[in-house]
C-alpha positions as CSV (number, residue, x, y, z in Angstrom):
1,M,0.0,0.0,0.0
2,M,1.2,3.5,-0.8
3,G,1.9,6.0,1.9
4,P,0.2,9.3,2.1
5,H,3.1,11.1,0.4
6,E,4.4,8.3,-1.8
7,P,4.3,9.3,-5.4
8,W,2.2,7.4,-8.0
9,S,4.4,5.1,-10.0
10,N,4.2,4.4,-13.7
11,D,4.6,0.7,-12.9
12,R,1.3,0.9,-10.9
13,V,-0.5,2.4,-13.9
14,L,0.9,-0.2,-16.3
15,N,-0.1,-3.0,-14.0
16,D,-3.7,-1.8,-13.7
17,R,-4.3,-1.3,-17.5
18,P,-4.6,-5.0,-18.3
19,N,-7.4,-5.3,-15.8
20,E,-9.2,-2.4,-17.4
21,R,-8.7,-3.8,-20.9
22,G,-10.2,-7.1,-19.7
23,V,-13.3,-5.5,-18.3
24,A,-13.7,-3.5,-21.5
25,L,-13.4,-6.7,-23.6
26,V,-16.1,-8.4,-21.5
27,V,-18.4,-5.4,-21.9
28,V,-17.8,-5.4,-25.7
29,L,-18.5,-9.1,-25.9
30,W,-21.7,-8.7,-24.0
31,V,-22.8,-5.9,-26.2
32,I,-22.1,-8.0,-29.3
33,V,-24.1,-10.9,-27.8
34,V,-27.1,-8.6,-27.0
35,L,-27.0,-7.0,-30.5
36,S,-26.8,-10.5,-32.1
37,I,-29.9,-11.5,-30.1
38,Q,-31.7,-8.4,-31.1
39,V,-30.8,-8.8,-34.8
40,G,-31.9,-12.5,-34.6
41,L,-35.3,-11.5,-33.0
42,F,-35.8,-8.8,-35.6
43,T,-35.0,-11.2,-38.4
44,V,-37.6,-13.7,-37.0
45,Q,-40.2,-11.0,-36.7
46,V,-39.6,-9.8,-40.2
47,R,-39.7,-13.3,-41.5
48,D,-42.9,-14.1,-39.7
49,G,-44.4,-10.8,-40.8
50,V,-43.6,-11.6,-44.4
51,R,-45.0,-15.1,-44.0
52,L,-48.3,-13.7,-42.5
53,L,-48.5,-11.1,-45.3
54,D,-47.9,-13.9,-47.9
55,N,-50.6,-16.0,-46.3
56,A,-53.1,-13.1,-46.2
57,T,-52.4,-12.3,-49.8
58,A,-52.8,-15.9,-50.8
59,A,-56.1,-16.1,-48.9
60,A,-57.4,-12.9,-50.5
61,R,-56.5,-14.3,-53.9
62,G,-58.3,-17.6,-52.9
63,Q,-61.4,-15.7,-52.0
64,A,-61.3,-13.8,-55.3
65,L,-60.9,-17.1,-57.1
66,M,-64.0,-18.4,-55.3
67,H,-66.0,-15.4,-56.4
68,A,-64.9,-15.9,-60.0
69,A,-65.7,-19.7,-59.8
70,V,-69.2,-19.1,-58.4
71,E,-69.8,-16.5,-61.2
72,T,-68.6,-19.0,-63.8
73,A,-70.8,-21.8,-62.3
74,V,-73.9,-19.6,-62.4
75,A,-73.2,-18.5,-65.9
76,R,-72.9,-22.2,-67.0
77,L,-76.0,-23.2,-65.1
78,T,-78.0,-20.6,-66.9
79,A,-76.4,-20.9,-70.3
80,R,-78.9,-20.7,-73.2
81,V,-76.9,-23.0,-75.4
82,P,-77.6,-26.5,-74.2
83,R,-74.1,-27.8,-75.0
84,E,-72.6,-25.1,-72.8
85,R,-74.9,-25.6,-69.9
86,W,-73.6,-27.4,-66.8
87,Q,-75.8,-29.8,-64.7
88,A,-75.9,-29.8,-60.9
89,D,-74.6,-33.3,-60.8
90,G,-71.8,-32.9,-58.3
91,A,-69.1,-33.6,-60.9
92,Q,-65.7,-32.1,-60.2
93,R,-64.8,-29.5,-62.8
94,A,-61.3,-28.0,-63.2
95,L,-61.1,-24.3,-64.2
96,R,-58.3,-22.0,-65.2
97,I,-59.0,-18.5,-64.0
98,G,-56.2,-16.1,-65.0
99,D,-53.1,-18.0,-64.1
100,M,-54.7,-19.8,-61.2
101,D,-56.3,-23.3,-61.0
102,V,-59.5,-24.2,-59.1
103,T,-62.0,-27.1,-59.0
104,L,-65.7,-26.7,-58.4
105,S,-68.8,-28.9,-58.1
106,I,-72.5,-28.0,-58.3
107,H,-75.1,-29.7,-56.2
108,D,-78.9,-29.2,-56.3
109,E,-80.4,-28.6,-52.8
110,N,-83.4,-30.8,-53.8
111,A,-81.1,-33.7,-53.1
112,R,-81.4,-32.9,-49.3
113,I,-84.1,-33.2,-46.7
114,N,-85.5,-29.8,-45.6
115,I,-85.6,-29.9,-41.8
116,N,-88.1,-27.1,-41.7
117,A,-90.6,-28.8,-43.9
118,A,-90.0,-32.5,-44.1
119,E,-92.6,-34.9,-42.7
120,P,-91.7,-36.3,-39.2
121,A,-91.5,-39.8,-40.7
122,L,-88.8,-38.7,-43.2
123,L,-86.8,-37.0,-40.5
124,E,-87.1,-40.1,-38.3
125,G,-86.0,-42.3,-41.3
126,L,-82.8,-40.2,-41.7
127,L,-82.1,-40.3,-38.0
128,R,-82.7,-44.0,-37.8
129,E,-80.3,-44.5,-40.8
130,L,-77.5,-42.6,-38.9
131,T,-78.1,-43.7,-35.3
132,R,-79.3,-47.3,-35.9
133,S,-81.6,-46.6,-32.9
134,P,-85.4,-46.4,-33.6
135,G,-86.1,-45.0,-30.2
136,E,-83.5,-42.3,-30.4
137,A,-84.6,-41.5,-34.0
138,Q,-88.2,-41.0,-33.0
139,M,-87.2,-38.9,-30.0
140,L,-85.0,-36.6,-32.0
141,A,-87.5,-36.3,-34.9
142,D,-90.2,-35.2,-32.4
143,R,-87.9,-32.7,-30.8
144,I,-86.9,-31.2,-34.2
145,V,-90.6,-30.8,-35.0
146,D,-91.3,-29.2,-31.6
147,W,-88.4,-26.8,-32.2
148,R,-89.7,-25.6,-35.6
149,D,-93.5,-25.5,-35.0
150,P,-95.0,-22.4,-33.5
151,D,-97.0,-24.0,-30.7
152,S,-96.0,-25.3,-27.2
153,N,-97.7,-28.6,-27.6
154,R,-95.2,-31.4,-26.8
155,R,-95.1,-34.3,-29.2
156,T,-94.9,-37.9,-27.8
157,K,-91.2,-37.9,-27.3
158,G,-90.6,-34.2,-28.1
159,A,-89.4,-31.3,-26.0
160,E,-90.8,-27.8,-25.3
161,D,-89.5,-25.0,-23.1
162,Q,-90.1,-26.8,-19.8
163,D,-88.0,-29.7,-20.9
164,Y,-85.1,-27.4,-21.8
165,R,-85.5,-25.8,-18.4
166,R,-85.4,-29.1,-16.6
167,A,-82.3,-30.0,-18.6
168,R,-80.8,-26.6,-17.3
169,M,-80.3,-25.3,-20.8
170,E,-80.3,-21.5,-21.2
171,H,-82.7,-21.7,-24.2
172,G,-86.0,-23.3,-25.0
173,A,-87.6,-24.6,-28.2
174,A,-87.4,-21.8,-30.8
175,D,-91.0,-22.3,-32.0
176,Q,-89.9,-21.1,-35.4
177,P,-88.2,-22.6,-38.5
178,F,-84.5,-23.3,-38.3
179,L,-82.5,-20.3,-39.6
180,D,-79.3,-22.3,-39.8
181,V,-78.8,-26.0,-39.9
182,A,-76.1,-25.4,-37.2
183,D,-79.0,-24.7,-34.8
184,L,-79.8,-28.4,-35.0
185,G,-77.1,-28.9,-32.4
186,R,-79.2,-26.8,-29.9
187,V,-82.0,-29.3,-30.0
188,L,-82.3,-31.2,-26.7
189,G,-80.6,-34.5,-26.9
190,M,-78.8,-33.8,-30.2
191,S,-75.1,-34.5,-29.9
192,A,-72.5,-32.4,-31.8
193,E,-71.3,-35.6,-33.6
194,L,-74.7,-36.5,-34.8
195,A,-75.5,-32.9,-36.0
196,Q,-72.3,-33.1,-38.0
197,E,-73.3,-36.4,-39.5
198,L,-76.7,-35.0,-40.5
199,A,-75.2,-31.8,-42.1
200,P,-74.5,-33.3,-45.6
201,H,-78.0,-34.6,-45.9
202,I,-80.2,-31.7,-44.8
203,T,-81.0,-28.2,-45.9
204,I,-83.3,-25.2,-45.3
205,Y,-83.3,-24.0,-48.9
206,T,-85.9,-26.0,-50.7
207,A,-89.5,-25.2,-51.4
208,D,-90.9,-28.1,-49.4
209,G,-89.9,-31.2,-47.5
210,R,-89.8,-33.5,-50.5
211,I,-86.6,-34.8,-52.2
212,N,-85.7,-35.5,-55.8
213,P,-84.7,-39.2,-55.7
214,R,-82.5,-38.9,-58.9
215,L,-80.4,-36.3,-57.1
216,A,-80.4,-37.7,-53.6
217,S,-77.6,-39.7,-51.9
218,E,-78.0,-43.3,-50.9
219,T,-78.3,-42.3,-47.3
220,V,-81.3,-40.0,-48.1
221,L,-83.0,-42.7,-50.2
222,R,-82.6,-45.1,-47.3
223,S,-84.4,-42.6,-45.1
224,L,-87.7,-43.1,-47.1
225,P,-90.3,-44.7,-44.9
226,D,-91.4,-48.2,-45.9
227,V,-88.9,-48.6,-48.7
228,P,-86.9,-51.9,-48.5
229,R,-83.1,-51.7,-48.7
230,Q,-83.2,-53.9,-51.8
231,T,-85.4,-51.4,-53.5
232,V,-83.1,-48.6,-52.7
233,D,-80.2,-50.6,-54.1
234,E,-82.0,-51.1,-57.3
235,A,-82.9,-47.4,-57.5
236,M,-79.3,-46.5,-57.0
237,Q,-78.2,-48.7,-59.9
238,L,-80.7,-47.0,-62.2
239,I,-79.5,-43.6,-61.1
240,R,-75.9,-44.5,-61.7
241,R,-76.8,-45.7,-65.2
242,G,-78.4,-42.4,-65.9
243,G,-80.4,-41.4,-69.0
244,E,-83.7,-43.1,-69.5
245,A,-82.8,-45.8,-67.0
246,A,-83.1,-43.2,-64.2
247,L,-86.7,-42.6,-65.2
248,G,-87.6,-46.0,-63.7
249,V,-86.7,-44.7,-60.2
250,D,-90.2,-43.2,-59.7
251,A,-91.9,-46.6,-60.3
252,L,-89.5,-48.4,-57.9
253,L,-90.1,-45.8,-55.1
254,A,-93.9,-45.5,-55.7
255,S,-94.7,-46.5,-52.1
256,A,-92.9,-43.3,-50.9
257,R,-94.4,-41.0,-53.5
258,Q,-95.6,-38.5,-50.9
259,Y,-91.9,-37.8,-50.0
260,L,-90.7,-37.4,-53.6
261,S,-90.5,-34.6,-56.1
262,N,-89.1,-33.9,-59.6
263,A,-88.0,-30.4,-58.6
264,R,-84.6,-29.1,-59.7
265,G,-83.3,-25.8,-58.4
266,P,-83.6,-22.9,-57.9
267,A,-81.1,-23.3,-55.0
268,F,-77.7,-24.7,-55.6
269,R,-74.6,-25.4,-53.5
270,I,-71.4,-24.6,-55.3
271,R,-68.1,-25.9,-53.8
272,V,-64.8,-24.4,-54.7
273,Q,-61.2,-25.3,-53.9
274,S,-58.0,-23.6,-55.3
275,T,-55.6,-26.3,-56.5
276,G,-52.7,-24.3,-57.9
277,D,-49.6,-23.0,-56.1
278,R,-50.8,-22.5,-52.5
279,R,-48.2,-19.7,-52.0
280,L,-50.1,-17.7,-54.6
281,A,-53.7,-18.5,-53.8
282,S,-55.1,-20.8,-51.1
283,G,-58.4,-21.7,-49.6
284,G,-61.9,-22.7,-50.6
285,G,-65.4,-23.1,-49.4
286,E,-68.9,-23.3,-50.7
287,A,-71.7,-20.9,-51.5
288,I,-75.5,-21.5,-51.8
289,V,-77.1,-19.5,-54.5
290,V,-80.6,-19.2,-55.7
291,L,-81.3,-18.5,-59.4
292,G,-84.1,-16.6,-61.2
293,L,-85.8,-14.8,-58.3
294,D,-86.0,-11.7,-60.4
295,A,-85.0,-10.6,-63.9
296,A,-82.7,-7.8,-62.6
297,T,-80.5,-10.2,-60.6
298,P,-79.1,-13.4,-62.2
299,Y,-78.7,-15.0,-58.8
300,R,-78.7,-14.2,-55.1
301,T,-76.3,-15.6,-52.5
302,L,-78.1,-17.3,-49.6
303,A,-74.9,-18.5,-47.8
304,W,-71.2,-18.1,-48.2
305,R,-68.3,-19.7,-46.4
306,F,-64.6,-19.3,-47.3
307,R,-61.8,-20.8,-45.3
308,P,-58.2,-19.9,-46.0
309,G,-56.0,-22.9,-46.8
310,S,-58.9,-25.4,-46.9
311,G,-62.3,-25.8,-48.4
312,D,-63.6,-29.0,-46.8
313,S,-64.7,-27.7,-43.4
314,R,-68.4,-27.1,-42.8
315,S,-68.1,-25.1,-39.7
316,G,-68.9,-21.4,-39.7
317,M,-71.3,-21.5,-42.7
318,R,-74.9,-20.7,-42.7
319,Q,-76.3,-23.9,-44.3
């Protein structure tokens, strides 16, 4: 230790400088590390931001493609020249719109059972086909009818407001038509899984509760009361053969005539999916349109659902 009057030596200064240089080096290294982390974080943020922007741009293009595809489908459905007219047969059609590729299919809503207008027996038949339980099918059919009818009279196995209260549900029977097939899941006793199974076979967009058997799925035809499975199998064979052979379906299903119709349109379900480079355009969905309501408007959109990156989900759409 230096005395109070001992002069400061140059050796002392020289000996302390290496320590100062070491501390400075450590500080510099820490600054470099921190800056490197910040640069890395910034790079990640920029990259994620660019990726989100690319995804948003691809989704916007996908939605634009869907609009264009729906317009094309409507134009072909209403084409005056027969050879240019498309049928609502569910066939997959590939389209080139600009430099993008999409596929679309057109389905007639008359292939589905209208849950707002169908006879209880037809509803029960569909539910029995899916649940394989006659008791559950009758119960749910009665509850669907109690939901849609305006009165408070409880059907044999149905449910009105008091039944919903006893089940501690926040809502009662609507006592009005279904506004969305998704509301089927609110019917007392209806599971989310069964409601999802029902969705491809039901609608609220036809004029009455009857179906066109030449358009319907095998599941819907099997829902017809008092029609043996063998008869349905024979009807499906005629439908697949098409042409004049399909005309024999009416005679085969004569016992269920009250549930059948020859109606086609005016409501159609158009499904669209982009199929090109997903970095440029992605997504898909389906629209329900009705044709010919008035001369000033070629069509009106009843429902629209688009999902970026996918077109096969049914959630979130007004059916």
